[in-house]
C-alpha positions in Angstrom: 15.0 16.3 -32.7 13.7 13.6 -34.9 14.8 11.1 -32.3 13.3 13.4 -29.5 10.1 12.9 -31.5 10.4 9.0 -31.6 10.7 9.1 -27.7 7.9 11.2 -27.1 5.9 8.5 -29.4 6.9 5.6 -27.4 6.1 7.0 -24.1 3.0 7.7 -25.3 2.2 4.6 -26.6 3.4 2.9 -23.0 1.8 5.7 -20.7 -2.1 5.9 -22.8 -1.9 2.7 -24.7 -4.5 4.3 -27.9 -4.3 2.5 -31.2 -4.9 3.1 -34.3 -7.2 0.2 -34.8 -10.7 1.5 -34.3 -11.6 -1.5 -32.0 -8.7 -0.3 -29.7 -9.7 3.4 -29.2 -10.5 4.3 -26.1 -8.2 1.6 -24.1 -7.3 2.5 -20.6 -4.5 4.6 -19.7 -1.8 3.2 -17.1 -2.8 6.5 -14.9 -6.2 5.2 -14.6 -5.0 1.4 -14.0 -2.4 2.5 -11.4 -5.1 4.9 -9.7 -7.6 2.0 -8.9 -5.4 -1.3 -8.1 -6.3 -1.1 -4.2 -3.6 -2.4 -1.7 -1.9 -3.6 -5.2 -0.9 -0.2 -6.4 2.5 0.6 -6.8 4.0 3.6 -4.8 5.2 5.1 -7.8 1.4 6.1 -8.6 1.4 8.2 -5.2 4.6 9.2 -4.1 5.1 12.3 -3.6 8.7 13.5 -5.5 9.2 17.0 -3.9 12.1 16.3 -1.8 13.0 19.5 -1.2 14.3 20.1 2.8 11.4 20.5 4.7 11.9 23.8 6.6 10.2 25.1 9.4 11.7 28.3 11.0 12.8 28.2 14.3 12.4 24.6 14.6 14.9 21.5 14.0 13.6 18.1 13.5 15.4 15.7 16.1 13.8 12.6 16.3 12.0 10.5 13.8 9.7 7.1 13.9 8.5 5.5 11.0 6.4 2.5 9.9 6.6 1.3 6.2 4.8 -1.1 4.5 7.2 -3.9 2.1 7.6 -2.8 -1.4 5.7 -4.6 -4.6 6.3 -8.2 -4.0 4.8 -11.4 -5.7 1.6 -12.9 -5.2 0.4 -15.6 -2.8 1.2 -19.0 -3.2 -2.9 -19.6 -4.0 -3.1 -16.6 -6.6 -0.2 -17.5 -8.6 -1.3 -21.1 -8.9 -4.6 -19.6 -9.9 -2.9 -17.7 -12.6 -1.0 -20.7 -14.2 -4.0 -22.9 -14.2 -7.4 -20.7 -14.5 -6.0 -17.4 -16.1 -3.9 -19.5 -18.9 -7.5 -21.7 -19.7 -9.1 -18.2 -19.9 -6.0 -17.5 -22.4 -6.6 -20.6 -24.4 -10.4 -19.9 -24.5 -10.2 -16.5 -25.8 -7.8 -17.2 -28.3 -9.6 -20.3 -29.7 -12.9 -18.3 -30.1 -13.6 -17.1 -34.0 -16.3 -14.6 -32.7 -13.9 -12.6 -30.6 -13.5 -9.1 -32.0 -11.1 -7.6 -30.2 -8.1 -5.3 -30.2 -5.6 -6.9 -32.5 -2.7 -5.6 -30.2 -4.5 -7.5 -27.2 -4.9 -10.6 -28.5 -1.2 -10.5 -29.7 0.0 -9.9 -26.4 -2.0 -12.4 -25.1 -0.9 -15.1 -26.9 3.1 -14.8 -25.6 1.4 -14.2 -21.6 3.2 -16.4 -19.5 2.9 -16.3 -15.9 6.7 -17.5 -14.5 6.4 -16.7 -10.7 7.7 -19.9 -8.9 5.5 -21.2 -6.1 8.5 -20.6 -4.2 9.0 -17.4 -4.5 5.6 -16.3 -3.1 5.0 -12.8 -1.6 8.8 -12.1 -2.3 9.7 -8.6 -2.9 10.7 -8.1 -6.6 13.0 -5.6 -8.0 10.5 -2.6 -8.1 9.8 -3.1 -4.7 13.4 -2.7 -3.8 13.2 0.5 -6.1 10.7 1.9 -4.2 12.2 1.6 -0.7 15.3 2.8 -1.7 14.1 6.1 -3.8 11.6 6.6 -0.7 15.0 6.4 1.7 16.8 8.9 -0.7 13.7 11.1 -0.7 13.3 11.2 3.0 17.2 12.0 3.4 16.8 14.9 1.3 14.0 16.1 3.4 15.9 15.5 6.8 19.3 15.5 5.6 20.9 16.5 9.5 18.4 14.1 10.9 19.3 11.0 8.3 23.3 11.4 8.0 24.8 9.2 4.9 27.0 7.5 7.2 25.4 4.3 9.5 25.6 4.7 13.3 23.6 2.2 15.3 23.2 5.0 18.1 21.2 6.9 15.8 19.6 4.6 13.4 17.1 1.7 14.3 15.6 -0.8 11.7 13.6 -3.5 12.3 11.4 -5.8 10.1 9.3 -8.7 10.2 10.2 -12.2 9.7 9.4 -12.4 6.1 11.8 -12.2 2.7 9.4 -8.9 1.9 10.2 -7.0 4.8 13.9 -8.0 5.2 14.5 -7.2 1.6 12.6 -3.7 1.8 14.8 -3.1 5.3 18.3 -3.4 3.0 17.1 -1.6 0.1 16.1 1.4 2.3 19.3 1.2 3.8 20.9 1.2 0.5 19.4 4.3 -0.2 20.4 6.0 2.9 24.3 4.6 3.2 25.0 3.3 -0.1 25.1 -0.4 -1.5 28.4 -1.1 0.1 27.4 0.1 3.4 24.2 -2.0 4.6 26.3 -5.1 6.0 27.4 -2.8 8.9 23.6 -2.6 9.7 22.7 -4.1 12.9 19.2 -5.8 12.9 17.3 -7.4 16.1 15.9 -10.5 15.8 13.2 -11.1 13.5 9.5 -12.1 14.6 6.8 -13.4 12.7 3.9 -11.9 15.4 5.9 -8.6 16.6 4.7 -7.0 19.5 4.5 -3.7 17.7 5.3 -4.6 14.0 2.6 -7.4 13.7 0.2 -6.8 16.9 -2.4 -8.3 15.6 -1.0 -11.6 14.7 -1.0 -11.7 18.8 -4.6 -11.1 19.2 -6.3 -14.4 18.9 -9.7 -12.2 19.5 -9.0 -10.4 16.6 -8.7 -13.5 14.5 -11.5 -15.2 15.8 -14.2 -12.0 15.8 -12.9 -10.4 13.0 -10.4 -12.0 10.6 -12.4 -15.5 10.6 -15.3 -14.2 11.1 -18.0 -14.2 7.9 -19.8 -11.8 9.0 -17.2 -9.2 8.3 -17.0 -10.0 4.8 -21.1 -9.4 4.4 -20.7 -6.3 2.9 -18.4 -7.6 0.3 -20.7 -10.7 -0.6 -23.4 -8.2 -0.7 -22.0 -6.0 -3.5 -20.2 -8.9 -5.2 -24.1 -10.5 -5.7 -25.4 -6.6 -6.4 -26.3 -5.1 -9.6 -22.9 -3.0 -10.5 -20.6 -5.9 -10.1 -23.2 -7.9 -12.3 -22.7 -5.2 -15.0 -18.8 -5.7 -14.7 -19.0 -9.9 -15.2 -21.2 -8.7 -18.1 -18.7 -6.3 -19.4 -16.1 -8.7 -19.5 -18.6 -11.6 -20.7 -19.4 -9.1 -23.9 -15.4 -8.5 -24.4 -14.1 -12.0 -24.3 -17.6 -14.0 -25.3 -17.0 -16.1 -22.5 -20.1 -16.5 -20.7 -19.1 -18.6 -17.9 -17.1 -15.6 -16.2 -17.7 -15.4 -12.4 -17.0 -12.4 -10.0 -14.0 -14.7 -8.4 -12.6 -15.0 -11.9 -13.1 -11.4 -12.5 -11.4 -10.5 -9.0 -8.5 -13.1 -10.2 -7.8 -11.2 -13.6 -8.0 -7.7 -11.8 -5.5 -9.0 -9.1 -3.0 -10.2 -12.0 -3.7 -6.9 -13.8 -2.5 -5.4 -10.7 0.3 -7.2 -9.9 1.8 -7.5 -13.5 1.3 -3.8 -13.8 3.3 -2.9 -10.4 5.8 -5.0 -11.3 7.0 -2.4 -14.6 7.5 1.2 -14.4 8.9 1.1 -17.8 6.4 -1.5 -19.8 3.0 -1.2 -20.7 0.6 -2.2 -17.9 -0.5 -6.0 -18.0 -2.1 -7.3 -20.8 -5.5 -8.2 -18.5 -5.9 -4.9 -17.9 -7.2 -4.4 -21.3 -10.3 -6.1 -20.4 -11.2 -3.5 -18.0 -12.7 0.4 -18.4 -12.8 3.0 -15.6 -16.0 2.0 -14.3 -15.0 -1.7 -13.9 -11.9 -0.8 -12.5 -13.0 1.4 -9.8 -16.0 -1.4 -9.1 -13.2 -3.7 -8.6 -11.3 -1.1 -6.7 -14.4 -0.6 -4.5 -14.7 -4.6 -3.3 -11.0 -4.0 -2.0 -12.1 -1.1 -0.1 -14.8 -2.5 1.8 -12.9 -5.9 2.7 -10.1 -4.2 4.0 -12.5 -1.2 5.4 -14.0 -4.1 7.6 -11.0 -6.7 8.1 -8.3 -3.7 9.0 -10.0 -0.8 9.2 -12.9 0.9 11.3 -15.2 -2.0 10.5 -14.5 -3.0 14.3 -13.3 -1.1 17.1 -11.3 -3.8 18.5 -9.0 -3.9 14.9 -7.9 -0.4 15.4 -7.9 -0.3 19.1 -5.3 -3.3 19.1 -2.8 -0.9 17.2 -1.9 0.9 20.6 1.2 -0.9 21.1 2.7 0.5 17.9 1.7 4.0 19.1 3.0 3.5 22.7 6.3 2.3 21.2 6.0 5.7 18.9 5.8 7.8 21.8 8.5 5.8 23.6 11.1 6.7 20.9 10.3 10.0 20.2 10.3 11.4 23.7 12.9 14.1 23.4 14.4 12.6 26.8 15.0 9.2 25.0 18.0 7.6 24.6 17.2 5.1 21.9 18.3 6.0 18.8 17.2 9.3 17.1 15.4 7.5 13.7 13.6 4.4 13.8 12.1 2.4 10.7 9.9 -0.5 11.0 9.2 -2.5 7.9 5.6 -4.2 8.1 2.5 -5.0 6.5 -0.8 -3.6 4.7 -2.5 -4.9 7.9 -0.2 -3.0 10.3 -0.6 0.4 8.0 -4.1 0.5 7.7 -4.9 -0.4 11.6 -2.6 2.5 12.5 -4.2 5.1 10.3 -7.8 4.0 11.8 -6.5 4.0 15.2 -5.0 7.6 14.2 -8.4 8.8 13.4 -7.5 9.2 9.7 -9.7 9.0 6.6 -12.4 8.3 8.7 -15.8 8.6 6.7 -19.1 10.2 8.8 -20.8 7.0 8.2 -19.6 3.2 7.9 -18.8 1.9 4.6 -21.1 -0.5 3.2 -22.2 -1.8 -0.4 -24.8 0.4 -0.8 -22.0 3.1 -1.3 -20.0 2.9 -4.3 -21.5 6.2 -5.9 -20.7 8.4 -2.9 -17.4 9.8 -2.3 -15.5 8.4 0.1 -12.3 8.9 2.5 -10.8 5.1 2.6 -9.0 4.1 -0.6 -6.8 1.9 -0.3 -5.3 2.7 -3.4 -4.1 6.2 -2.1 -3.6 5.2 1.5 -2.3 1.4 1.3 0.0 1.1 -2.1 2.9 -0.8 -1.7 5.5 0.9 0.2 3.2 3.0 2.2 4.6 4.6 5.1 3.8 6.5 8.4 5.9 8.8 10.2 6.2 10.7 12.9 8.7 13.6 13.5 9.9 15.3 16.7 11.0 18.8 16.3 12.4 21.2 19.0 11.2 24.8 18.4 12.3 28.2 19.9 10.8 29.4 22.9 8.2 26.5 22.4 7.2 23.0 23.6 8.8 19.9 21.5 6.2 19.7 18.6 5.3 16.7 16.2 4.9 16.4 12.2 2.9 13.8 10.8 3.3 12.4 7.5 1.5 9.8 5.4 2.6 8.6 2.1 5.4 11.5 2.4 2.9 14.6 3.0 2.0 16.2 5.8 -1.0 15.0 7.3 -3.3 16.5 10.3 -4.4 14.1 13.4 -8.3 14.8 14.3 -7.7 16.8 17.4 -4.7 18.3 16.4 -5.0 22.0 14.8 -5.7 21.8 11.4 -4.2 25.0 10.5 -0.6 24.0 11.2 1.7 21.7 9.9 2.6 21.0 13.7 1.0 19.3 16.9 2.8 19.9 20.2 3.8 16.7 21.6 1.6 17.7 24.8 -1.3 17.5 22.4 -0.5 14.4 20.9 0.1 12.7 24.0 -3.3 13.7 25.2 -5.2 12.6 22.5 -3.5 9.0 22.6 -3.1 8.7 26.5 -5.2 5.5 26.5 -2.7 4.5 23.6 0.0 4.5 26.2 -1.5 4.6 29.6 -4.7 2.3 29.0 -3.0 -0.3 26.3 -4.6 -3.5 28.0 -3.7 -5.9 25.5 -3.9 -8.7 26.9 -7.4 -7.9 28.3 -8.6 -6.9 24.7 -7.3 -9.7 22.9 -7.4 -13.1 25.6 -10.3 -11.8 28.0 
């Protein structure tokens, strides 16, 4: 009994982060941190752990098509360099000041903090990312045991990833969850492409790259928000805590980014020491900056952005067609940009009005922390039903979701209805015209 009590106390220390010292009271909890990390959110924070078989009376799942973002990874080379230089300088500045009145635990952890990620391993999938994909596969197999048997058969399974280490390792980890570690050598993968027309269609669209991705106006709302009162309050909050008057918006965003990565990497250790500089409101503010950026760059900001997801939609309909001779289950391992554009193409998480720098205090559906965490996934499952036409179940983050235009009071939408809703995506996907005219 005593041992159990000690374990409970230890877990509460990691989860809640409250300390006996008065300076530490009110330290932000792991749950609060992991709920506001935008696209750096670990999948464990949003996963659906209810993996009971999905039983729909009179219906049997026959085909499945899924797009899955890679799991938790290392930062980019640029962020790694800044963490090793700029953030290390901030660490020394804080520790060298005599007027800093901060939590002793924070100062002690900061003394030992190092950033040991090599630039050569930029964006590599980490151990947590492997676990995310393995566990996701196990849950999906539990939900659809007949559709996803434990034996690999190339006539039943099709896996594809982009030409990156993080999607390759994600695919292998997912396959391990389905078939076991000793079976993944049997899997046949098609050639991996950096500019894949289905998995990374936007890399092939020069108009999107020039008019959206490289267009300074795309980030106008981000710039306006960073210069506004809400962000100034965050900067001042960190300046007061650290006694460092030179902190600016870029530095605060760097701290937030490293807080996110280091927290995502470790589910069994306390969150990143840098997260202790934030409270709930500052985290929500920094999350909103990210939401604005991804909304305008990868979501609903420009119509072209989500229209160019039509090759992925056309591919989905091709693979779940009841008459298809393709493998029953298709799994694509891809990136944040693909998932977000696909969600917008489907009309999901769309607010009534475009998201702007003035909307911080408003309720919004577009929250990257929940819709685009590491290992985010979108799946379509075709069902054959007694005395009914073919039906489709749509899932996002392992939960049933209702596409606008489909019945909102039923988990299933007829394939015919879905096909009508996205007829343009299939019949009029003029990708060349959209992207190169």
